[in-house]
Backbone atoms as SQL, in Angstrom:
CREATE TABLE atoms (id INTEGER PRIMARY KEY, chain TEXT, resi INTEGER, resn TEXT, atom TEXT, x REAL, y REAL, z REAL);
INSERT INTO atoms VALUES
  (1, 'A', 1, 'UNK', 'N', -1.835, 6.528, 3.490),
  (2, 'A', 1, 'UNK', 'CA', -2.480, 7.578, 4.688),
  (3, 'A', 1, 'UNK', 'C', -2.238, 7.187, 5.809),
  (4, 'A', 2, 'UNK', 'N', -2.331, 5.738, 6.168),
  (5, 'A', 2, 'UNK', 'CA', -1.979, 6.585, 7.759),
  (6, 'A', 2, 'UNK', 'C', -0.792, 6.176, 7.648),
  (7, 'A', 3, 'UNK', 'N', 0.189, 6.254, 7.489),
  (8, 'A', 3, 'UNK', 'CA', 2.056, 6.087, 7.465),
  (9, 'A', 3, 'UNK', 'C', 2.112, 7.832, 7.631),
  (10, 'A', 4, 'UNK', 'N', 1.626, 8.760, 6.916),
  (11, 'A', 4, 'UNK', 'CA', 1.540, 10.377, 6.616),
  (12, 'A', 4, 'UNK', 'C', 1.030, 10.131, 7.971),
  (13, 'A', 5, 'UNK', 'N', -0.106, 9.845, 8.637),
  (14, 'A', 5, 'UNK', 'CA', -0.728, 10.058, 9.715),
  (15, 'A', 5, 'UNK', 'C', 0.521, 10.223, 10.725),
  (16, 'A', 6, 'UNK', 'N', 0.847, 8.691, 10.744),
  (17, 'A', 6, 'UNK', 'CA', 1.553, 8.793, 11.947),
  (18, 'A', 6, 'UNK', 'C', 3.143, 9.720, 12.292),
  (19, 'A', 7, 'UNK', 'N', 3.454, 9.901, 10.483),
  (20, 'A', 7, 'UNK', 'CA', 4.382, 10.729, 9.988),
  (21, 'A', 7, 'UNK', 'C', 4.245, 12.149, 10.907),
  (22, 'A', 8, 'UNK', 'N', 3.200, 12.826, 10.600),
  (23, 'A', 8, 'UNK', 'CA', 3.140, 13.688, 11.446),
  (24, 'A', 8, 'UNK', 'C', 2.847, 13.671, 12.769),
  (25, 'A', 9, 'UNK', 'N', 2.429, 12.658, 13.045),
  (26, 'A', 9, 'UNK', 'CA', 2.018, 12.806, 14.533),
  (27, 'A', 9, 'UNK', 'C', 3.450, 12.660, 15.445),
  (28, 'A', 10, 'UNK', 'N', 4.356, 12.657, 14.920),
  (29, 'A', 10, 'UNK', 'CA', 5.982, 11.759, 15.259),
  (30, 'A', 10, 'UNK', 'C', 6.415, 12.862, 15.089),
  (31, 'A', 11, 'UNK', 'N', 6.368, 13.840, 14.165),
  (32, 'A', 11, 'UNK', 'CA', 6.972, 15.573, 14.025),
  (33, 'A', 11, 'UNK', 'C', 6.575, 16.541, 14.923),
  (34, 'A', 12, 'UNK', 'N', 5.013, 16.247, 15.178),
  (35, 'A', 12, 'UNK', 'CA', 4.551, 17.068, 16.014),
  (36, 'A', 12, 'UNK', 'C', 5.588, 16.852, 17.305),
  (37, 'A', 13, 'UNK', 'N', 5.167, 15.283, 17.866),
  (38, 'A', 13, 'UNK', 'CA', 5.938, 14.751, 18.963),
  (39, 'A', 13, 'UNK', 'C', 7.315, 15.253, 18.988),
  (40, 'A', 14, 'UNK', 'N', 8.185, 15.490, 18.473),
  (41, 'A', 14, 'UNK', 'CA', 9.507, 16.052, 18.632),
  (42, 'A', 14, 'UNK', 'C', 9.498, 17.055, 18.331),
  (43, 'A', 15, 'UNK', 'N', 8.704, 18.144, 17.419),
  (44, 'A', 15, 'UNK', 'CA', 9.027, 19.601, 17.738),
  (45, 'A', 15, 'UNK', 'C', 8.991, 19.620, 19.001),
  (46, 'A', 16, 'UNK', 'N', 7.766, 19.327, 20.007),
  (47, 'A', 16, 'UNK', 'CA', 6.996, 19.871, 21.452),
  (48, 'A', 16, 'UNK', 'C', 8.320, 20.157, 22.084),
  (49, 'A', 17, 'UNK', 'N', 8.818, 17.900, 21.859),
  (50, 'A', 17, 'UNK', 'CA', 9.618, 17.968, 23.120),
  (51, 'A', 17, 'UNK', 'C', 11.087, 18.670, 22.921),
  (52, 'A', 18, 'UNK', 'N', 11.006, 18.739, 21.912),
  (53, 'A', 18, 'UNK', 'CA', 12.701, 19.900, 20.857),
  (54, 'A', 18, 'UNK', 'C', 12.294, 21.342, 21.520),
  (55, 'A', 19, 'UNK', 'N', 10.916, 22.037, 21.578),
  (56, 'A', 19, 'UNK', 'CA', 10.267, 23.035, 22.348),
  (57, 'A', 19, 'UNK', 'C', 10.395, 23.123, 24.019),
  (58, 'A', 20, 'UNK', 'N', 10.105, 22.291, 24.419),
  (59, 'A', 20, 'UNK', 'CA', 10.144, 22.030, 26.128),
  (60, 'A', 20, 'UNK', 'C', 11.583, 21.612, 26.453),
  (61, 'A', 21, 'UNK', 'N', 12.589, 21.297, 25.766),
  (62, 'A', 21, 'UNK', 'CA', 13.880, 21.033, 26.261),
  (63, 'A', 21, 'UNK', 'C', 14.336, 21.901, 26.328),
  (64, 'A', 22, 'UNK', 'N', 14.228, 23.188, 24.897),
  (65, 'A', 22, 'UNK', 'CA', 14.634, 24.526, 25.231),
  (66, 'A', 22, 'UNK', 'C', 14.465, 25.056, 25.967),
  (67, 'A', 23, 'UNK', 'N', 12.892, 25.183, 26.224),
  (68, 'A', 23, 'UNK', 'CA', 12.726, 26.105, 27.655),
  (69, 'A', 23, 'UNK', 'C', 13.209, 25.731, 28.804),
  (70, 'A', 24, 'UNK', 'N', 13.062, 24.272, 28.333),
  (71, 'A', 24, 'UNK', 'CA', 13.739, 23.777, 30.417),
  (72, 'A', 24, 'UNK', 'C', 15.430, 24.342, 30.734),
  (73, 'A', 25, 'UNK', 'N', 15.873, 24.066, 29.515),
  (74, 'A', 25, 'UNK', 'CA', 17.235, 24.972, 29.307),
  (75, 'A', 25, 'UNK', 'C', 17.471, 26.545, 29.756),
  (76, 'A', 26, 'UNK', 'N', 16.386, 27.527, 28.618),
  (77, 'A', 26, 'UNK', 'CA', 16.519, 28.725, 29.325),
  (78, 'A', 26, 'UNK', 'C', 16.437, 29.261, 30.589),
  (79, 'A', 27, 'UNK', 'N', 15.233, 28.414, 31.295),
  (80, 'A', 27, 'UNK', 'CA', 14.683, 28.459, 32.640),
  (81, 'A', 27, 'UNK', 'C', 16.238, 28.107, 33.711),
  (82, 'A', 28, 'UNK', 'N', 16.863, 27.536, 32.754),
  (83, 'A', 28, 'UNK', 'CA', 17.861, 26.354, 33.736),
  (84, 'A', 28, 'UNK', 'C', 19.410, 27.687, 34.755),
  (85, 'A', 29, 'UNK', 'N', 19.677, 27.875, 35.697),
  (86, 'A', 29, 'UNK', 'CA', 20.571, 28.992, 35.371),
  (87, 'A', 29, 'UNK', 'C', 22.348, 28.628, 35.312),
  (88, 'A', 30, 'UNK', 'N', 22.215, 28.516, 34.286),
  (89, 'A', 30, 'UNK', 'CA', 23.438, 28.365, 33.819),
  (90, 'A', 30, 'UNK', 'C', 24.087, 29.905, 32.952),
  (91, 'A', 31, 'UNK', 'N', 25.140, 29.603, 32.841),
  (92, 'A', 31, 'UNK', 'CA', 25.642, 30.527, 32.001),
  (93, 'A', 31, 'UNK', 'C', 25.475, 30.944, 30.443),
  (94, 'A', 32, 'UNK', 'N', 25.948, 32.044, 29.524),
  (95, 'A', 32, 'UNK', 'CA', 25.039, 32.421, 28.568),
  (96, 'A', 32, 'UNK', 'C', 26.371, 31.129, 27.644),
  (97, 'A', 33, 'UNK', 'N', 26.668, 30.755, 27.508),
  (98, 'A', 33, 'UNK', 'CA', 27.978, 30.261, 27.023),
  (99, 'A', 33, 'UNK', 'C', 27.757, 28.100, 26.891),
  (100, 'A', 34, 'UNK', 'N', 27.300, 27.674, 28.349),
  (101, 'A', 34, 'UNK', 'CA', 27.069, 26.327, 28.240),
  (102, 'A', 34, 'UNK', 'C', 25.387, 26.143, 28.205),
  (103, 'A', 35, 'UNK', 'N', 24.307, 27.505, 28.073),
  (104, 'A', 35, 'UNK', 'CA', 23.069, 27.639, 28.017),
  (105, 'A', 35, 'UNK', 'C', 23.039, 27.525, 26.184),
  (106, 'A', 36, 'UNK', 'N', 24.217, 27.871, 25.231),
  (107, 'A', 36, 'UNK', 'CA', 24.243, 27.945, 23.973),
  (108, 'A', 36, 'UNK', 'C', 24.729, 27.312, 23.926),
  (109, 'A', 37, 'UNK', 'N', 25.439, 26.643, 24.166),
  (110, 'A', 37, 'UNK', 'CA', 26.301, 24.805, 23.675),
  (111, 'A', 37, 'UNK', 'C', 24.870, 24.272, 23.864),
  (112, 'A', 38, 'UNK', 'N', 24.310, 23.753, 25.223),
  (113, 'A', 38, 'UNK', 'CA', 23.366, 22.902, 25.861),
  (114, 'A', 38, 'UNK', 'C', 22.565, 22.673, 24.748),
  (115, 'A', 39, 'UNK', 'N', 22.061, 24.257, 24.228),
  (116, 'A', 39, 'UNK', 'CA', 20.924, 23.952, 23.033),
  (117, 'A', 39, 'UNK', 'C', 20.895, 23.640, 21.970),
  (118, 'A', 40, 'UNK', 'N', 22.607, 23.559, 21.534),
  (119, 'A', 40, 'UNK', 'CA', 23.247, 23.163, 19.752),
  (120, 'A', 40, 'UNK', 'C', 22.779, 21.894, 20.328),
  (121, 'A', 41, 'UNK', 'N', 23.023, 21.400, 21.479),
  (122, 'A', 41, 'UNK', 'CA', 23.368, 20.036, 21.274),
  (123, 'A', 41, 'UNK', 'C', 21.978, 19.612, 21.464),
  (124, 'A', 42, 'UNK', 'N', 21.145, 19.894, 22.226),
  (125, 'A', 42, 'UNK', 'CA', 19.888, 19.464, 22.333),
  (126, 'A', 42, 'UNK', 'C', 19.458, 19.726, 20.892),
  (127, 'A', 43, 'UNK', 'N', 19.819, 20.348, 20.451),
  (128, 'A', 43, 'UNK', 'CA', 18.733, 20.562, 18.989),
  (129, 'A', 43, 'UNK', 'C', 19.154, 19.666, 18.024),
  (130, 'A', 44, 'UNK', 'N', 20.779, 20.056, 17.882),
  (131, 'A', 44, 'UNK', 'CA', 21.173, 18.110, 17.257),
  (132, 'A', 44, 'UNK', 'C', 20.466, 16.694, 17.652),
  (133, 'A', 45, 'UNK', 'N', 20.352, 17.003, 18.350),
  (134, 'A', 45, 'UNK', 'CA', 19.920, 15.646, 18.693),
  (135, 'A', 45, 'UNK', 'C', 18.649, 15.385, 18.496),
  (136, 'A', 46, 'UNK', 'N', 17.689, 16.009, 18.453),
  (137, 'A', 46, 'UNK', 'CA', 16.424, 16.441, 18.327),
  (138, 'A', 46, 'UNK', 'C', 16.802, 16.214, 16.667),
  (139, 'A', 47, 'UNK', 'N', 17.162, 16.912, 16.319),
  (140, 'A', 47, 'UNK', 'CA', 17.350, 16.763, 14.362),
  (141, 'A', 47, 'UNK', 'C', 17.804, 15.239, 14.530),
  (142, 'A', 48, 'UNK', 'N', 18.596, 15.264, 14.861),
  (143, 'A', 48, 'UNK', 'CA', 18.902, 13.143, 14.748),
  (144, 'A', 48, 'UNK', 'C', 17.391, 12.738, 14.963),
  (145, 'A', 49, 'UNK', 'N', 16.701, 12.642, 15.774),
  (146, 'A', 49, 'UNK', 'CA', 15.808, 12.078, 16.389),
  (147, 'A', 49, 'UNK', 'C', 15.029, 11.712, 15.097),
  (148, 'A', 50, 'UNK', 'N', 14.697, 13.224, 14.448),
  (149, 'A', 50, 'UNK', 'CA', 13.098, 13.416, 13.476),
  (150, 'A', 50, 'UNK', 'C', 13.821, 12.808, 12.300),
  (151, 'A', 51, 'UNK', 'N', 15.044, 12.967, 11.903),
  (152, 'A', 51, 'UNK', 'CA', 15.589, 12.366, 10.961),
  (153, 'A', 51, 'UNK', 'C', 15.379, 10.666, 10.895),
  (154, 'A', 52, 'UNK', 'N', 15.910, 10.064, 11.681),
  (155, 'A', 52, 'UNK', 'CA', 15.547, 9.013, 11.730),
  (156, 'A', 52, 'UNK', 'C', 14.111, 8.220, 12.069),
  (157, 'A', 53, 'UNK', 'N', 12.723, 9.353, 12.682),
  (158, 'A', 53, 'UNK', 'CA', 11.953, 8.723, 12.805),
  (159, 'A', 53, 'UNK', 'C', 11.211, 9.412, 10.939),
  (160, 'A', 54, 'UNK', 'N', 11.980, 10.072, 10.804),
  (161, 'A', 54, 'UNK', 'CA', 11.314, 9.950, 8.538),
  (162, 'A', 54, 'UNK', 'C', 12.035, 8.783, 8.350),
  (163, 'A', 55, 'UNK', 'N', 12.805, 8.782, 8.586),
  (164, 'A', 55, 'UNK', 'CA', 13.399, 7.506, 7.651),
  (165, 'A', 55, 'UNK', 'C', 12.706, 6.625, 7.773),
  (166, 'A', 56, 'UNK', 'N', 12.327, 5.950, 9.109),
  (167, 'A', 56, 'UNK', 'CA', 11.699, 4.765, 9.531),
  (168, 'A', 56, 'UNK', 'C', 10.421, 4.484, 8.705),
  (169, 'A', 57, 'UNK', 'N', 9.851, 5.582, 8.461),
  (170, 'A', 57, 'UNK', 'CA', 8.349, 5.897, 8.411),
  (171, 'A', 57, 'UNK', 'C', 8.542, 6.060, 7.180),
  (172, 'A', 58, 'UNK', 'N', 9.296, 6.594, 6.520),
  (173, 'A', 58, 'UNK', 'CA', 9.805, 6.479, 4.671),
  (174, 'A', 58, 'UNK', 'C', 9.845, 5.162, 4.567),
  (175, 'A', 59, 'UNK', 'N', 10.765, 3.958, 5.585),
  (176, 'A', 59, 'UNK', 'CA', 11.005, 2.773, 4.753),
  (177, 'A', 59, 'UNK', 'C', 9.642, 2.044, 5.012),
  (178, 'A', 60, 'UNK', 'N', 8.938, 2.279, 5.738),
  (179, 'A', 60, 'UNK', 'CA', 7.591, 1.379, 6.198),
  (180, 'A', 60, 'UNK', 'C', 6.358, 1.632, 4.850),
  (181, 'A', 61, 'UNK', 'N', 6.552, 3.385, 4.904),
  (182, 'A', 61, 'UNK', 'CA', 5.833, 3.203, 3.670),
  (183, 'A', 61, 'UNK', 'C', 6.053, 2.587, 2.387),
  (184, 'A', 62, 'UNK', 'N', 7.247, 2.561, 1.802),
  (185, 'A', 62, 'UNK', 'CA', 7.933, 1.986, 0.572),
  (186, 'A', 62, 'UNK', 'C', 7.080, 0.304, 0.891),
  (187, 'A', 63, 'UNK', 'N', 8.054, -0.051, 1.481),
  (188, 'A', 63, 'UNK', 'CA', 7.041, -1.450, 2.476),
  (189, 'A', 63, 'UNK', 'C', 5.469, -1.829, 2.102),
  (190, 'A', 64, 'UNK', 'N', 4.951, -0.954, 2.414),
  (191, 'A', 64, 'UNK', 'CA', 3.336, -0.786, 2.184),
  (192, 'A', 64, 'UNK', 'C', 3.127, -1.014, 0.614),
  (193, 'A', 65, 'UNK', 'N', 3.834, 0.325, 0.626),
  (194, 'A', 65, 'UNK', 'CA', 3.374, 0.071, -1.481),
  (195, 'A', 65, 'UNK', 'C', 3.665, -0.671, -1.929),
  (196, 'A', 66, 'UNK', 'N', 5.125, -1.121, -1.667),
  (197, 'A', 66, 'UNK', 'CA', 5.040, -2.721, -3.081),
  (198, 'A', 66, 'UNK', 'C', 4.396, -4.081, -2.077),
  (199, 'A', 67, 'UNK', 'N', 4.274, -3.719, -0.896),
  (200, 'A', 67, 'UNK', 'CA', 3.041, -5.084, -0.509),
  (201, 'A', 67, 'UNK', 'C', 2.129, -4.952, -1.332),
  (202, 'A', 68, 'UNK', 'N', 1.064, -3.421, -1.669),
  (203, 'A', 68, 'UNK', 'CA', 0.203, -3.433, -2.214),
  (204, 'A', 68, 'UNK', 'C', 0.252, -3.656, -3.939),
  (205, 'A', 69, 'UNK', 'N', 0.979, -3.383, -4.502),
  (206, 'A', 69, 'UNK', 'CA', 1.435, -3.625, -5.769),
  (207, 'A', 69, 'UNK', 'C', 1.537, -4.976, -5.828),
  (208, 'A', 70, 'UNK', 'N', 1.969, -6.213, -5.090),
  (209, 'A', 70, 'UNK', 'CA', 2.250, -6.742, -5.013),
  (210, 'A', 70, 'UNK', 'C', 0.480, -7.843, -5.221),
  (211, 'A', 71, 'UNK', 'N', 0.322, -7.233, -4.116),
  (212, 'A', 71, 'UNK', 'CA', -1.292, -7.881, -3.841),
  (213, 'A', 71, 'UNK', 'C', -2.108, -7.561, -5.247),
  (214, 'A', 72, 'UNK', 'N', -2.073, -6.549, -5.785),
  (215, 'A', 72, 'UNK', 'CA', -2.756, -5.890, -6.377),
  (216, 'A', 72, 'UNK', 'C', -2.271, -6.840, -7.723),
  (217, 'A', 73, 'UNK', 'N', -1.227, -7.138, -8.277),
  (218, 'A', 73, 'UNK', 'CA', -1.010, -7.750, -9.540),
  (219, 'A', 73, 'UNK', 'C', -1.550, -9.639, -8.959),
  (220, 'A', 74, 'UNK', 'N', -1.339, -10.191, -8.241),
  (221, 'A', 74, 'UNK', 'CA', -1.772, -11.158, -7.303),
  (222, 'A', 74, 'UNK', 'C', -3.545, -11.426, -8.326),
  (223, 'A', 75, 'UNK', 'N', -3.764, -10.330, -7.844),
  (224, 'A', 75, 'UNK', 'CA', -5.239, -10.509, -7.671),
  (225, 'A', 75, 'UNK', 'C', -5.822, -10.223, -9.424),
  (226, 'A', 76, 'UNK', 'N', -4.745, -9.185, -9.985),
  (227, 'A', 76, 'UNK', 'CA', -5.080, -8.842, -11.590),
  (228, 'A', 76, 'UNK', 'C', -5.382, -10.568, -11.984),
  (229, 'A', 77, 'UNK', 'N', -3.688, -10.622, -11.698),
  (230, 'A', 77, 'UNK', 'CA', -3.487, -12.307, -12.512),
  (231, 'A', 77, 'UNK', 'C', -4.472, -13.684, -12.261),
  (232, 'A', 78, 'UNK', 'N', -4.711, -13.861, -10.673),
  (233, 'A', 78, 'UNK', 'CA', -5.925, -14.534, -10.468),
  (234, 'A', 78, 'UNK', 'C', -7.487, -14.406, -11.216),
  (235, 'A', 79, 'UNK', 'N', -7.371, -12.997, -11.530),
  (236, 'A', 79, 'UNK', 'CA', -8.936, -12.522, -12.340),
  (237, 'A', 79, 'UNK', 'C', -8.609, -12.916, -13.199),
  (238, 'A', 80, 'UNK', 'N', -7.373, -12.605, -14.338),
  (239, 'A', 80, 'UNK', 'CA', -7.655, -12.727, -15.467),
  (240, 'A', 80, 'UNK', 'C', -7.557, -14.568, -15.935),
  (241, 'A', 81, 'UNK', 'N', -6.895, -14.969, -15.050),
  (242, 'A', 81, 'UNK', 'CA', -7.102, -16.467, -14.939),
  (243, 'A', 81, 'UNK', 'C', -8.800, -17.734, -15.159),
  (244, 'A', 82, 'UNK', 'N', -8.863, -16.822, -14.131),
  (245, 'A', 82, 'UNK', 'CA', -10.274, -16.383, -13.758),
  (246, 'A', 82, 'UNK', 'C', -11.359, -16.846, -15.181),
  (247, 'A', 83, 'UNK', 'N', -11.287, -15.353, -15.731),
  (248, 'A', 83, 'UNK', 'CA', -11.171, -14.947, -16.783),
  (249, 'A', 83, 'UNK', 'C', -11.671, -16.084, -17.974),
  (250, 'A', 84, 'UNK', 'N', -10.278, -16.191, -18.085),
  (251, 'A', 84, 'UNK', 'CA', -9.758, -17.555, -19.051),
  (252, 'A', 84, 'UNK', 'C', -10.703, -18.763, -19.093),
  (253, 'A', 85, 'UNK', 'N', -10.371, -19.117, -17.793),
  (254, 'A', 85, 'UNK', 'CA', -11.754, -20.441, -17.935),
  (255, 'A', 85, 'UNK', 'C', -12.482, -20.238, -17.958),
  (256, 'A', 86, 'UNK', 'N', -12.902, -19.485, -17.344),
  (257, 'A', 86, 'UNK', 'CA', -15.090, -18.809, -17.980),
  (258, 'A', 86, 'UNK', 'C', -14.768, -19.566, -19.458),
  (259, 'A', 87, 'UNK', 'N', -14.013, -18.439, -19.924),
  (260, 'A', 87, 'UNK', 'CA', -14.335, -18.424, -21.754),
  (261, 'A', 87, 'UNK', 'C', -14.114, -19.480, -21.884),
  (262, 'A', 88, 'UNK', 'N', -13.423, -19.972, -21.389),
  (263, 'A', 88, 'UNK', 'CA', -12.632, -22.235, -22.005),
  (264, 'A', 88, 'UNK', 'C', -14.232, -22.728, -21.821),
  (265, 'A', 89, 'UNK', 'N', -15.000, -22.703, -20.700),
  (266, 'A', 89, 'UNK', 'CA', -16.255, -23.005, -20.405),
  (267, 'A', 89, 'UNK', 'C', -17.235, -22.591, -21.420),
  (268, 'A', 90, 'UNK', 'N', -17.145, -21.317, -21.712),
  (269, 'A', 90, 'UNK', 'CA', -18.531, -21.322, -22.500),
  (270, 'A', 90, 'UNK', 'C', -17.999, -21.401, -23.782),
  (271, 'A', 91, 'UNK', 'N', -16.899, -21.009, -24.593),
  (272, 'A', 91, 'UNK', 'CA', -16.657, -21.563, -25.863),
  (273, 'A', 91, 'UNK', 'C', -17.175, -23.256, -26.043),
  (274, 'A', 92, 'UNK', 'N', -16.896, -24.392, -24.613),
  (275, 'A', 92, 'UNK', 'CA', -17.543, -25.472, -24.702),
  (276, 'A', 92, 'UNK', 'C', -18.808, -25.424, -25.402),
  (277, 'A', 93, 'UNK', 'N', -20.055, -24.764, -24.106),
  (278, 'A', 93, 'UNK', 'CA', -20.527, -24.414, -23.932),
  (279, 'A', 93, 'UNK', 'C', -21.362, -24.310, -25.502),
  (280, 'A', 94, 'UNK', 'N', -20.849, -23.585, -26.103),
  (281, 'A', 94, 'UNK', 'CA', -21.633, -23.038, -27.347),
  (282, 'A', 94, 'UNK', 'C', -21.355, -23.764, -28.187),
  (283, 'A', 95, 'UNK', 'N', -19.953, -24.635, -28.168),
  (284, 'A', 95, 'UNK', 'CA', -19.787, -26.035, -29.356),
  (285, 'A', 95, 'UNK', 'C', -20.306, -26.696, -29.034),
  (286, 'A', 96, 'UNK', 'N', -20.805, -27.454, -27.791),
  (287, 'A', 96, 'UNK', 'CA', -21.857, -28.570, -27.753),
  (288, 'A', 96, 'UNK', 'C', -23.465, -27.503, -28.169),
  (289, 'A', 97, 'UNK', 'N', -23.734, -26.377, -28.023),
  (290, 'A', 97, 'UNK', 'CA', -24.899, -26.216, -28.522),
  (291, 'A', 97, 'UNK', 'C', -25.071, -26.336, -29.903),
  (292, 'A', 98, 'UNK', 'N', -24.157, -25.942, -30.761),
  (293, 'A', 98, 'UNK', 'CA', -23.800, -25.785, -32.149),
  (294, 'A', 98, 'UNK', 'C', -24.178, -27.081, -32.514),
  (295, 'A', 99, 'UNK', 'N', -22.814, -28.182, -31.818),
  (296, 'A', 99, 'UNK', 'CA', -23.402, -29.294, -32.758),
  (297, 'A', 99, 'UNK', 'C', -25.090, -29.964, -31.673),
  (298, 'A', 100, 'UNK', 'N', -25.572, -29.870, -30.817),
  (299, 'A', 100, 'UNK', 'CA', -26.968, -30.425, -30.570),
  (300, 'A', 100, 'UNK', 'C', -27.635, -29.823, -31.275),
  (301, 'A', 101, 'UNK', 'N', -27.587, -28.793, -31.767),
  (302, 'A', 101, 'UNK', 'CA', -28.633, -28.134, -32.772),
  (303, 'A', 101, 'UNK', 'C', -28.421, -28.753, -34.430),
  (304, 'A', 102, 'UNK', 'N', -27.483, -28.968, -34.516),
  (305, 'A', 102, 'UNK', 'CA', -26.907, -29.660, -36.080),
  (306, 'A', 102, 'UNK', 'C', -27.290, -30.901, -35.957),
  (307, 'A', 103, 'UNK', 'N', -27.272, -31.500, -34.584),
  (308, 'A', 103, 'UNK', 'CA', -27.221, -32.796, -34.855),
  (309, 'A', 103, 'UNK', 'C', -29.439, -33.020, -35.152),
  (310, 'A', 104, 'UNK', 'N', -30.052, -32.212, -34.388),
  (311, 'A', 104, 'UNK', 'CA', -31.609, -32.029, -34.291),
  (312, 'A', 104, 'UNK', 'C', -31.727, -31.574, -35.641),
  (313, 'A', 105, 'UNK', 'N', -31.355, -30.834, -35.951),
  (314, 'A', 105, 'UNK', 'CA', -31.574, -30.407, -37.064),
  (315, 'A', 105, 'UNK', 'C', -31.689, -31.791, -38.560),
  (316, 'A', 106, 'UNK', 'N', -30.777, -32.632, -38.373),
  (317, 'A', 106, 'UNK', 'CA', -30.255, -33.409, -39.067),
  (318, 'A', 106, 'UNK', 'C', -31.205, -34.855, -39.065),
  (319, 'A', 107, 'UNK', 'N', -31.625, -34.774, -37.382),
  (320, 'A', 107, 'UNK', 'CA', -32.959, -35.560, -37.476),
  (321, 'A', 107, 'UNK', 'C', -33.913, -35.312, -38.234),
  (322, 'A', 108, 'UNK', 'N', -34.595, -33.911, -37.881),
  (323, 'A', 108, 'UNK', 'CA', -35.745, -33.396, -38.175),
  (324, 'A', 108, 'UNK', 'C', -35.403, -33.702, -40.234),
  (325, 'A', 109, 'UNK', 'N', -34.715, -33.332, -40.757),
  (326, 'A', 109, 'UNK', 'CA', -34.393, -33.395, -41.933),
  (327, 'A', 109, 'UNK', 'C', -34.277, -34.795, -42.262),
  (328, 'A', 110, 'UNK', 'N', -34.441, -36.059, -41.298),
  (329, 'A', 110, 'UNK', 'CA', -33.950, -36.930, -41.835),
  (330, 'A', 110, 'UNK', 'C', -35.491, -37.794, -41.741),
  (331, 'A', 111, 'UNK', 'N', -36.010, -37.447, -40.815),
  (332, 'A', 111, 'UNK', 'CA', -37.481, -37.731, -40.460),
  (333, 'A', 111, 'UNK', 'C', -38.220, -37.236, -41.437),
  (334, 'A', 112, 'UNK', 'N', -38.272, -36.078, -42.085),
  (335, 'A', 112, 'UNK', 'CA', -39.259, -35.279, -43.135),
  (336, 'A', 112, 'UNK', 'C', -38.734, -36.247, -44.871),
  (337, 'A', 113, 'UNK', 'N', -38.087, -36.611, -44.478),
  (338, 'A', 113, 'UNK', 'CA', -37.705, -37.039, -45.891),
  (339, 'A', 113, 'UNK', 'C', -38.338, -38.746, -45.653),
  (340, 'A', 114, 'UNK', 'N', -38.428, -39.376, -44.439),
  (341, 'A', 114, 'UNK', 'CA', -38.951, -41.200, -44.326),
  (342, 'A', 114, 'UNK', 'C', -40.087, -41.091, -44.887);
């Protein structure tokens, strides 16, 4: 989201800069041929800069997406490990409870027989 906003801002800035440069050229005292060549050069440079900015934003967005996926995978793995440990503890507690119940029941039966 943030990288899209930054990309949009950069795009609008470059568009404004290009339009400003073209307007400056139009009001400069030059011949038609010189003016057309300068407009073409300025347009090419502006498009090159816009392309570079787009590529940079795209690469950064991909890096952030990869980092987010890695972080999510790590969190999922940590959660699975934690759940597994809790499951083992719960199973041990249930087994201990069952054993204690059996022992008490055996004592109760033994004391009734005496």
